[in-house]
N, C-alpha and C positions, 0 to 999 in steps of 0.2 A: 524476519522480513528479508528478502534479498533486494539489494539495489544494484544498479550498472553504474560504475563510475570508471571515467578514463579508462574505457573498454574491456573493463572485468568485472565481472558479475561477482557478489560478495554480500555476505551477512551486512546487514544496515551498521552494525554496532562496530563494525572493521572500517566501514567509510569514512575516510578523513579529508579535507581540503585543506590547503596552506592559509595560513592567517593570512598571505599576502595577496590570496586570489582575489583580482579585482571585483569579480562579483560578489565576493563576500564582504569587501573591505567599503565598495561604493555602489554595489547595485549595478557593474556593467556587465549587463548581458540581458538574454530574454527567456523566461518561459512560459508554459502554454500547460492547460489543464484540461485533459479528454477523459469525458467521464463512462464509465462501461459497466453495461447492464446485461445480465444474462450470460456476464463473459466475453460481451462481443464490445469493442469500440466503436464509440457513436462517433461520426464525424472523424475519424480519425486522421485520413487524407487534407481534410480542409483545415484541419486543427495543425498538422505539420505546414502546409502551405503558409498560414498566417505566422508560425513560427519563425517561417524561414525569411517571410518580407520582413518580419522584425530584425531577424538578424543581418540581411541586407541594408536595412535602413540606417544599422549604427556601425556596418562595418566590419561585420564579423562574419566569416564563414561556415557555413554549416557543415561540421566535419563528417556527416553521415549521410548518405542518400536515403530517401524515402523508403526504399526496400530493407534499408538496414534498420533503420529507425522502427519499420515494422515487424522485423526479426526479433528485435529486442523488446518490444514491447509484449508479441508472444510468448516468447521464452520468459517474460517477468509475469504474466497473466495465466500462467502455467501450472506457478508455484503453488504450493500446498495454503498458503498464507491469503489468497489473493480470494477475497470473496465472487460473490455472484455479480455484486454491483461496488464499484470503487472508482478510484480517478489515477490516471496515470500523469505524473509531472515530469516533462521532458525540461530540462534545465541547460542551457549553454551560456558561459560566461568567458571572456575575453582571456 
């Protein structure tokens, strides 16, 4: 499985976060779940808007534009492990 972490695509087993990450320690962040059916993200723009509103509410700036999030989601959904239905979990911590 390939993940996108800190600006890079990498195998999931190579992805690591700091044990001092506020999202890890305190749950200080926002995530969303976007379903995918038939290889298509369902309500992706609405999910990103909800995530952006959540980030604003706790004072975190969204590091990516809607277009950048879409590009990342598209890239990940084209990986061979991605099934016809699945879920995308964008997550942003302080």
